[in-house]
C-alpha positions in Angstrom: 62.6 -11.5 55.2 62.3 -15.1 55.0 65.0 -17.1 52.4 65.3 -20.9 52.1 68.7 -22.0 51.2 69.0 -25.8 49.9 71.9 -27.4 49.9 73.1 -31.9 50.1 72.4 -32.5 46.3 75.1 -34.5 44.2 75.7 -37.0 42.3 75.6 -40.6 43.2 75.0 -44.1 42.2 71.7 -46.4 42.7 71.3 -47.9 46.2 73.0 -45.0 47.8 72.0 -41.9 49.9 71.9 -38.7 50.4 71.1 -35.7 53.1 69.5 -32.5 51.9 69.1 -29.6 54.3 67.4 -26.5 53.9 67.9 -23.1 55.9 65.5 -20.9 56.5 66.2 -17.4 57.6 63.8 -15.6 60.4 61.7 -15.5 62.7 58.6 -17.5 61.2 60.2 -21.2 61.4 59.2 -22.5 64.5 56.1 -21.9 63.9 56.0 -23.3 60.2 55.4 -25.8 58.2 58.1 -27.0 55.8 57.4 -29.3 53.1 60.1 -30.8 50.1 59.5 -30.7 47.0 60.6 -32.2 43.6 60.7 -31.5 40.0 62.5 -34.0 37.1 63.2 -32.9 33.7 59.9 -32.8 31.5 57.9 -33.0 34.3 55.6 -31.3 36.9 57.0 -30.0 40.3 55.7 -32.9 42.8 55.0 -33.0 46.4 57.8 -35.7 48.3 57.3 -34.7 52.2 56.1 -32.2 54.8 57.1 -31.8 58.7 54.2 -29.8 60.4 55.2 -27.6 63.6 55.2 -30.1 66.1 57.0 -32.8 64.1 54.3 -35.2 62.7 55.6 -35.6 59.0 53.7 -37.0 56.3 55.3 -38.6 53.1 54.4 -39.3 48.7 54.2 -43.0 48.3 56.8 -43.3 45.8 59.0 -42.3 49.1 57.8 -43.8 51.8 60.5 -46.1 53.8 62.9 -44.8 51.7 62.9 -41.2 52.7 62.6 -39.3 56.0 62.2 -35.4 57.0 62.8 -34.1 60.1 63.5 -30.6 61.6 65.7 -28.8 63.7 64.1 -25.7 65.3 67.2 -25.0 67.4 69.3 -24.3 63.9 66.0 -23.0 61.4 67.2 -26.1 59.3 64.5 -28.6 58.0 66.5 -32.1 56.2 65.9 -34.7 53.8 67.8 -38.2 54.8 67.5 -39.9 51.1 68.1 -43.6 51.2 67.7 -46.3 48.7 68.2 -44.4 46.4 66.9 -45.2 42.5 67.3 -43.1 38.9 63.8 -41.9 39.4 64.8 -39.8 42.0 66.4 -37.7 39.9 65.0 -34.0 39.8 65.4 -30.7 41.5 64.4 -30.5 45.1 63.3 -27.5 46.2 62.1 -26.1 50.1 59.3 -24.6 50.1 57.1 -23.0 53.3 53.6 -23.6 52.1 51.9 -20.8 54.3 53.7 -18.2 52.4 54.4 -19.8 49.2 57.9 -19.4 49.2 60.6 -21.8 48.2 64.5 -22.2 47.6 65.9 -22.3 44.9 67.0 -26.0 44.3 69.2 -28.7 44.7 70.0 -30.7 42.2 70.0 -35.1 43.0 71.0 -37.4 40.0 70.9 -40.8 41.0 72.7 -43.1 38.1 71.4 -46.8 37.6 
């Protein structure tokens, strides 16, 4: 059974950094692209970043140059390094295994001004 478990969220001030982690159980990790999405209050869930099974990456325009997605196949973990955080980055961040439409439970990120 595949499970995705996020961690690393918290409350920070604008300009600070956070690193989110998503641990993926099951043997599917190495053959799958993994993505991060976020959902702010009253908003639809939106794409943030994706890393392919080969390590290539893709980002939403709103986070390019500030966020970095990476994966560690030895640890079955995908990361989202978030730098220069802004109040508009405040949201619940979800890890997703898109091919199976599977989601983690989410982790809250709050950025104060």
